[in-house]
N, C-alpha and C positions, 0 to 999 in steps of 0.2 A: 928622695923620689927628683929623679930630673923626668919633665913634664918635655914630650918632642913634638916639632910642627906636624910629625905623622899624625900623632896621637891628636892632636888639636883639631885636625882638618875631621879626623875621623869623628868624631865628638861633633863638630860643624855638620857636617851629613847626618848622623843619624837626629842630628836634633831636626834640621831642612826634612827626612825624612818622616817624620813624625808629624810636622806639619801638613805634609801633603797624606799622609795616611787619612787624615782629620779633613782632608778636603775632597778626598774623594767623591763622589755622588753616585750612593745607591744607597739602600737601606738594607740594613743585615738582620734579620730576625732570629732569636736565640728560644728554640726548648730546650727546658729540661728538665729534672727530674730534682729538686731540693725538698731532702726527707720526706715527710708526705706529698708534697705539694707536688704539683708542675706549674714552674715559670715559666713565661714568657718577657721578652724584649725587645723591642722595633727599635732600629737607632739609626740616624745617617741624614741622608737628603736624597730629595727626587726631583728630575730632571721629569715634568711632565707633554715635552713635545709630544706631540703626533698621539695623546690621548686624547678621545672625543669626552668633552662635559657632555654628562646626564644629568644631573640634577643637582642643586645645591642646597644647601643646611638642612639634610632629612634627617629629622628627629629618630635615628637609631638609638635603640635601648642601652644602657650604660651597662657592658660586659666585656667580658673577653671568650673570647669560644674557640674552639679549634675542630677542625672536620678534616680529618687526613687525607679522606677520599674523593672531598668533592672539587678540590682543594681550598680551605677556608681556613684561615688566621686574621680573630677581627681583634683588636682592641676598640671595642666600637663605643659610642655615642654620638652627635649630631655630629654631619658629613657631609663634605660634598662628594657626591658618585659621579667617577669617571668610568669609559671603557675602553677597552683596546688592550688586555694582556694578550699578545703573543703565546707566549709558551707558558704551560702553568701545571708542572707534574703530582701530582699524588707524591703525599708521602709518607703513606702507611694507608691499610681498608678500612680505620674505621670512622664510623658516623658517627654523627652530629650525638651525645650524649651529656656534655657539662658542661656547664655556664659556670665563670668567673667575676675575679672584679679587677676592671681597669683603672687606671691609671696613666695620667700623661696626655699626651696628644690621641685625638685617633685616628685610628690607621689602620688598615687591613686589606686583606683581597677575597674575593668568591669564585675561582672563573677567570671570565676576563674581564671582571670588576676591580677594582678600586677603589677605598674609601679614603680621603683623604683629610686633614681638620678642615673646616671650613673657611673659605678664602685661601687658600693654602698656595701662597708664591715657589713658586719653582724655585731648589735650592733652597729654602729654608730648613732649619733643622727639624727633623721628627723625634720625639723623644716617647716611646708608649713600654708600657709593664704591666703585666697582666699576673693573679692567681688563679690557677685551679684547686682549691682546696683540697685534701683527701684525695686525691685520683692519683694513677701511675702514666707515664708512656703507652708500658702495655694495655693499660683500661681502654686509652684514650683510642688506640690501634694507630699507634705514632711509632714510625721505624726510625729508626738513627740515621742520621746521611745527612750529606748536602744537596741542596735543592736550587735551582735557578728559574727565577720567574721570570722574563724575559718580556721589558717595556719596549714601546718605540724606538724610546733613546737611552734608556737605561736598563737596569736590572733589581731584584729584589734576592738578595740570598738569605736562604733559611738553610739554618744547624740545627738539625733537632738531634738531639741529646747531649749537647755542649753550652755550658754556662757562655754566657759574653766575657771574654777577655778586657781585663783592666786599662783599659783608654787614660794615658795621662793629662790631670786637667788640665786646661789653656794657659793657668797660672805656672803650673810644675814644668809646662815645654816652657813656657817663656823664660823662666828659672834655669834652664840647662840649657837653652840659648845662651840668656846672660853670662853664666858662668862660663860657658865655652869660648865665649868673647875675651873675657877678663883673660882669661886663659892665655886666650893666642897675642893680646894685648903682652903680657908678659913678658912671654917668651921672646917677643920683638925688639920691646925694650931693652932686654938683657943682651939681644943678640947687637942693637945698636950700641951698648956701651963697651963691648969686647972690642 
């Protein structure tokens, strides 16, 4: 199989695109059905510029809750409270009716309020996961779709009914980049020797 320069360049651009995607400043929240349970995951980074700090290290209970009509998605635990979410659409008609288990960072929002990990620094990674056992999106009153919550300097995208896509680990991205660079070097060496 002959490797061409355009193929190597395409691989390099795809690799750089992967790095750019991972550097995107926003949090994506996925809420999906997984067998008999509803699962949630929040991942990404946030820019808190323009948000108003309300209180720090609030001892919220450790749980995972969804309230589509409020709107509220909380991967709860001790956190810092900010106010200032500009746009906060409902993602269904359901009210609060179940709590589950949260692991990872404490993160969430309710109306104009945002909860982030204690002493969160803008741009730091957030990864929260939760499960509400023996529940469905329908019983929670959550409507499948994409919902955007606008902050003064960032956004939170909520994908209801969609599991998170597999994102390559940083080590996988580095391996792909290294392989692309080696292929490019090989092609370049072959051309010089011809």
